[in-house]
C-alpha positions as CSV (number, residue, x, y, z in Angstrom):
1,M,-0.1,0.1,0.2
2,R,1.5,3.3,-1.0
3,N,1.4,6.5,1.5
4,E,-1.0,8.3,-0.8
5,E,-3.8,5.4,-0.5
6,L,-4.0,5.9,3.2
7,G,-6.5,8.3,5.0
8,P,-5.5,11.6,6.7
9,V,-4.9,10.0,10.0
10,Y,-2.6,7.5,8.8
11,Q,-0.7,10.1,7.0
12,F,-0.3,12.0,9.7
13,I,1.2,9.0,12.0
14,L,3.5,8.2,9.4
15,E,4.8,11.8,8.9
16,E,5.2,12.0,13.0
17,L,7.3,8.9,12.9
18,K,9.5,10.1,9.6
19,I,8.7,6.9,7.9
20,P,10.5,6.4,4.5
21,L,8.7,6.7,1.2
22,D,9.7,3.4,0.1
23,S,8.6,1.5,3.3
24,E,5.8,-1.3,2.8
25,I,2.6,-0.4,4.5
26,E,-0.2,-3.1,5.6
27,R,-3.4,-2.2,7.4
28,E,-5.0,-4.9,9.7
29,Y,-2.0,-7.1,9.9
30,S,-2.8,-10.5,11.1
31,I,-0.8,-12.7,13.6
32,R,-2.1,-16.4,13.8
33,I,-2.1,-18.0,17.2
34,G,-3.4,-21.6,16.5
35,E,-6.8,-21.4,15.0
36,R,-7.1,-17.7,16.2
37,E,-5.9,-14.4,14.7
38,L,-5.0,-11.1,16.4
39,H,-5.0,-7.9,14.4
40,I,-2.6,-4.8,14.5
41,D,-4.3,-1.8,13.1
42,L,-1.0,-0.7,10.9
43,V,2.2,-2.4,10.4
44,I,5.2,-0.4,8.5
45,K,8.0,-2.6,7.2
46,S,11.0,-0.3,6.5
47,K,14.5,-1.2,5.6
48,N,15.9,-2.0,9.3
49,T,12.6,-1.6,11.2
50,L,9.3,-3.3,11.9
51,T,6.9,-0.7,13.2
52,L,3.6,-2.0,15.0
53,I,0.8,0.6,15.4
54,E,-2.3,0.7,17.4
55,I,-4.8,3.3,17.2
56,A,-7.5,4.0,20.1
57,S,-9.7,7.0,21.0
58,R,-7.9,7.1,24.2
59,I,-4.6,5.7,25.1
60,N,-4.5,3.8,28.2
61,E,-2.6,0.9,30.2
62,D,-4.6,-1.7,28.1
63,I,-3.6,-0.5,24.8
64,I,-0.2,-0.1,25.6
65,Y,0.1,-3.6,27.2
66,R,-1.9,-5.0,24.0
67,I,0.7,-3.7,21.6
68,Y,3.6,-4.9,23.9
69,A,2.1,-8.3,24.0
70,L,1.5,-8.5,20.4
71,S,5.2,-7.7,20.0
72,H,6.4,-10.9,21.8
73,L,4.0,-13.0,19.7
74,I,5.9,-12.1,16.5
75,N,8.8,-14.5,16.1
76,K,12.1,-13.9,14.4
77,K,10.8,-15.4,10.8
78,M,8.0,-12.8,10.9
79,A,10.1,-9.9,12.1
80,G,12.8,-10.7,9.2
81,G,15.6,-9.6,11.6
82,K,14.1,-6.1,11.8
83,T,14.0,-3.9,14.9
84,L,10.6,-3.8,16.5
85,Q,9.2,-0.3,17.0
86,L,6.0,0.0,19.1
87,V,3.6,2.8,18.7
88,C,0.2,3.9,20.2
89,A,-1.7,6.7,18.8
90,G,-5.0,8.3,20.0
91,K,-7.1,11.4,20.9
92,S,-6.0,11.5,24.2
93,M,-3.6,9.7,26.7
94,K,-4.4,8.6,30.4
95,Y,-1.8,10.6,32.5
96,S,-0.6,7.5,34.3
97,T,0.4,6.2,30.8
98,N,3.8,8.3,30.2
99,E,6.1,6.1,32.8
100,L,4.7,2.8,31.5
101,A,5.1,3.7,27.9
102,D,8.6,4.7,28.5
103,R,9.5,1.2,30.4
104,L,8.0,-0.5,27.7
105,G,9.5,1.2,25.0
106,V,6.4,2.4,23.4
107,T,6.1,5.7,21.4
108,M,2.8,7.7,22.1
109,I,1.4,9.9,19.2
110,L,-1.5,12.3,19.8
111,I,-3.8,13.0,17.0
112,P,-4.8,16.5,16.3
113,P,-8.6,17.4,16.7
114,K,-8.9,18.4,12.9
115,L,-8.5,14.8,12.1
116,Y,-11.1,13.4,14.7
117,N,-13.7,13.1,11.9
118,Y,-11.5,10.9,9.9
119,L,-11.3,8.2,12.6
120,S,-12.9,5.0,11.9
121,P,-15.9,4.5,14.1
122,T,-14.1,1.3,15.4
123,V,-11.8,3.6,17.1
124,A,-14.4,5.4,19.1
125,I,-15.9,2.2,20.5
126,T,-16.4,2.7,24.1
127,E,-13.8,1.2,26.5
128,E,-16.8,-0.9,28.2
129,N,-17.9,-2.3,25.0
130,S,-14.3,-2.9,23.8
131,R,-13.8,-5.0,27.1
132,L,-17.1,-7.1,26.5
133,K,-16.1,-7.8,22.9
134,R,-12.8,-9.0,24.0
135,L,-14.1,-11.2,26.9
136,T,-16.9,-12.6,24.9
137,G,-15.2,-16.0,23.6
138,T,-15.7,-19.3,22.4
139,Q,-14.4,-22.6,24.0
140,S,-11.3,-22.0,21.6
141,R,-9.9,-19.4,23.9
142,I,-7.3,-20.6,25.9
143,T,-8.6,-18.8,29.0
144,S,-11.9,-20.5,28.6
145,E,-12.7,-22.5,31.7
146,K,-12.0,-26.0,30.4
147,A,-8.8,-24.9,28.4
148,W,-7.4,-23.4,31.4
149,R,-8.0,-26.6,33.6
150,V,-5.8,-28.2,30.9
151,I,-3.1,-25.8,30.7
152,C,-3.2,-25.6,35.0
153,S,-2.6,-29.1,34.7
154,L,0.3,-28.9,32.4
155,M,1.9,-26.5,34.7
156,S,1.6,-28.8,37.8
157,D,2.5,-32.2,36.0
158,K,5.7,-32.4,34.4
159,S,5.1,-35.6,32.4
160,P,1.5,-36.0,31.6
161,S,-0.4,-37.7,28.8
162,I,-3.5,-36.4,27.0
163,L,-5.3,-39.3,28.7
164,A,-4.2,-38.5,32.3
165,I,-4.9,-34.9,31.8
166,S,-8.5,-35.8,30.6
167,K,-9.0,-38.0,33.7
168,K,-7.3,-35.3,36.0
169,T,-9.4,-32.2,34.7
170,G,-12.7,-34.0,33.8
171,V,-12.4,-32.5,30.2
172,S,-13.0,-34.9,27.4
173,Y,-10.4,-36.6,25.9
174,G,-11.2,-35.2,22.4
175,W,-11.2,-31.7,23.7
176,V,-7.9,-32.1,25.8
177,N,-6.5,-33.2,22.6
178,T,-7.8,-30.3,20.6
179,I,-6.5,-27.8,23.0
180,I,-3.0,-29.7,23.2
181,H,-2.7,-29.3,19.5
182,E,-3.7,-25.7,19.6
183,L,-0.7,-24.7,22.1
184,K,1.6,-26.9,20.2
185,N,0.7,-25.0,16.9
186,S,1.2,-21.7,18.8
187,G,4.6,-22.6,20.0
188,I,3.6,-22.8,23.5
189,I,4.0,-26.2,24.5
190,T,6.1,-29.2,23.2
191,T,5.0,-32.7,22.9
192,D,8.7,-34.0,22.5
193,Y,9.0,-37.0,24.7
194,I,6.7,-35.2,27.5
195,L,3.8,-32.6,27.2
196,R,5.4,-29.5,28.8
197,I,5.0,-25.7,28.7
198,K,8.3,-24.4,26.7
199,D,7.3,-20.8,26.3
200,L,5.7,-19.1,29.3
201,D,6.1,-15.7,28.2
202,K,4.1,-16.4,25.3
203,L,1.4,-18.1,27.1
204,L,1.0,-15.2,29.8
205,N,1.0,-12.6,26.8
206,V,-1.9,-14.5,24.9
207,V,-3.8,-15.0,28.5
208,S,-3.4,-11.0,29.3
209,W,-4.8,-10.1,26.2
210,E,-7.6,-12.8,25.9
211,R,-8.9,-12.2,29.5
212,A,-8.1,-8.5,30.9
213,L,-9.1,-8.5,34.6
214,D,-10.3,-5.0,34.1
215,G,-13.1,-6.5,31.8
216,L,-14.8,-8.0,35.0
217,L,-14.4,-4.8,37.1
218,V,-17.7,-3.5,38.3
219,E,-16.8,-1.3,41.1
220,T,-13.8,0.4,42.5
221,I,-14.0,1.7,46.1
222,N,-11.9,4.1,48.0
223,T,-11.3,3.1,51.6
224,N,-9.6,4.3,55.0
225,F,-7.7,1.2,55.3
226,H,-4.1,2.1,55.5
227,T,-3.0,-1.3,53.9
228,G,-4.4,-4.1,51.9
229,T,-3.7,-6.8,54.7
230,Q,-5.9,-4.5,57.0
231,C,-8.8,-4.4,54.5
232,V,-8.6,-8.0,53.4
233,T,-8.7,-9.2,57.2
234,E,-11.6,-6.9,58.2
235,V,-13.5,-7.3,55.1
236,A,-13.0,-11.0,55.2
237,M,-14.1,-11.2,58.9
238,N,-17.3,-9.2,58.1
239,L,-18.4,-11.3,54.9
240,N,-17.8,-14.6,56.8
241,R,-20.2,-13.5,59.5
242,L,-22.6,-12.3,57.0
243,G,-22.6,-15.7,55.1
244,I,-21.8,-14.0,52.0
245,D,-20.0,-15.8,49.1
246,Y,-16.6,-14.0,48.0
247,A,-13.2,-14.9,47.1
248,F,-10.1,-12.5,47.3
249,T,-7.9,-12.9,44.2
250,A,-4.9,-11.5,42.2
251,H,-2.1,-10.0,44.7
252,S,-4.8,-10.3,47.5
253,S,-4.6,-14.0,47.5
254,A,-1.2,-14.7,45.8
255,I,0.5,-14.3,49.3
256,S,-1.3,-17.3,50.3
257,Y,0.5,-19.4,47.7
258,G,4.1,-18.2,48.3
259,S,4.2,-15.2,46.4
260,S,6.5,-12.4,47.7
261,I,4.4,-9.6,46.4
262,M,1.5,-8.0,48.2
263,R,-0.2,-4.9,46.9
264,E,-0.7,-2.7,49.9
265,D,-2.8,-0.1,47.9
266,T,-5.3,-2.3,46.3
267,V,-7.4,-5.3,47.1
268,Y,-9.1,-7.5,44.6
269,I,-12.3,-9.2,45.3
270,Y,-14.9,-11.3,43.8
271,L,-18.4,-11.0,44.7
272,P,-20.7,-13.4,42.6
273,N,-23.9,-12.1,43.9
274,P,-24.6,-8.2,42.8
275,S,-26.9,-7.4,45.8
276,D,-23.8,-8.3,48.2
277,R,-22.1,-5.2,47.0
278,A,-24.1,-2.9,49.2
279,F,-22.2,-4.3,52.0
280,I,-19.1,-3.5,50.4
281,R,-20.0,0.3,49.9
282,T,-20.1,0.6,53.5
283,Y,-16.5,1.1,53.5
284,S,-16.5,3.7,50.8
285,E,-15.1,7.2,51.8
286,K,-15.0,9.7,49.0
287,E,-12.2,11.5,50.4
288,A,-10.2,8.4,51.7
289,G,-6.6,8.3,50.9
290,G,-6.3,4.5,51.7
291,C,-6.2,1.6,50.0
292,R,-8.8,0.7,47.0
293,L,-11.0,-2.1,47.1
294,K,-11.7,-3.4,43.6
295,V,-14.8,-5.5,43.0
296,Y,-15.0,-8.0,40.3
297,V,-17.8,-10.1,38.8
298,P,-16.7,-13.7,38.2
299,D,-17.0,-15.3,34.4
300,R,-16.7,-18.7,35.9
301,N,-17.7,-20.6,39.1
302,V,-14.6,-19.3,41.3
303,M,-16.2,-20.3,44.6
304,K,-16.3,-24.1,43.8
305,S,-12.4,-24.4,43.9
306,S,-11.9,-21.7,46.5
307,K,-9.6,-22.3,49.5
308,V,-9.7,-20.9,52.9
309,F,-6.5,-20.0,54.9
310,N,-6.5,-18.3,58.1
311,S,-10.5,-17.7,57.9
312,I,-9.9,-15.8,54.4
313,R,-11.2,-17.2,51.4
314,V,-9.3,-17.0,48.2
315,V,-9.6,-18.5,44.5
316,D,-7.4,-21.5,44.0
317,I,-3.9,-21.1,42.4
318,C,-4.9,-21.6,38.9
319,Q,-7.5,-18.9,38.9
320,N,-5.1,-16.8,40.9
321,I,-2.6,-17.2,38.1
322,L,-5.1,-16.4,35.3
323,D,-6.3,-13.2,37.3
324,L,-2.6,-12.0,37.9
325,T,-2.0,-12.3,34.3
326,G,-5.0,-10.4,33.3
327,L,-3.5,-7.2,35.1
328,G,-0.8,-7.2,32.5
329,M,2.6,-6.2,33.3
330,D,1.6,-5.2,37.0
331,G,0.7,-8.9,37.9
332,R,3.2,-10.7,35.5
333,I,5.9,-11.4,38.2
334,A,3.5,-12.5,40.8
335,A,2.0,-15.0,38.2
336,K,5.4,-16.5,37.3
337,D,5.9,-17.0,41.2
338,L,2.9,-18.9,41.3
339,V,3.6,-21.2,38.4
340,G,6.7,-22.3,40.0
341,N,4.6,-23.0,43.2
342,I,1.9,-25.0,41.4
343,G,1.3,-28.6,42.6
344,K,3.7,-28.2,45.9
């Protein structure tokens, strides 16, 4: 595609990046992961650089994590030995994204108001609808309940067979076989001699894109608790007394499984019953400067496999890894900690 064939927004981005005139430009660039395709808005191939560009109405952490994760799914053959350049473009950017973008090596470009009318309607999609679209999946997603049980079994058992995984997880042999082949074709596992995960980073990148935990977030409450530990202890005590179903997750439960990381400024909790949020709101203080309490609605039965440690109910370790990964880079280190502890 020639530069002059692109719309005004794309032309502006190319000028900002000082893209050479002889560059190869491709819109809606596809990356195949097993049977699925992930798309990048714009890819530019110049002599020594492969530039990946995502365009959004507002640049936030999710957009930056997405382009960063997608860059890790491009293998050396696809990159052709070129240096990767990551770019996010949008009408505005969230204040807190500057440091994150610098840390991950992502360039941010603001599109001027005079070009807003040229933006595709898909760029203006609301953040909420975008999350719902991303989380509405089929059984082929590796973060689906059955597929994740299979992956968790691979993490805990170093020499499983498909039959053994089927018996352990309760997932049919045929479906386990399908999942295993998809993971193998994606380069995530190897079936040489034994079934094992060979590229954990690629697995976590796909998981963080397929199932961002913020897509399940229904409420954030500012509290007066000075630390996350205080918040978890008191909230759990009261929920237990009231007989309310709950399960702490992410950083708030990872410490129960041996993680060395505990977020004291934020607490993460699942509340399956929407009416129970009324109790949680009793901790709300608009002017409070304490830790935040993030309330999530589960997309699967997290209560069935939950565990209790010191009278505090938490999600099981496999769910914990899934949720931590859904936090993006913020939960990646803790997720890897738990992968090393699973099955112990």
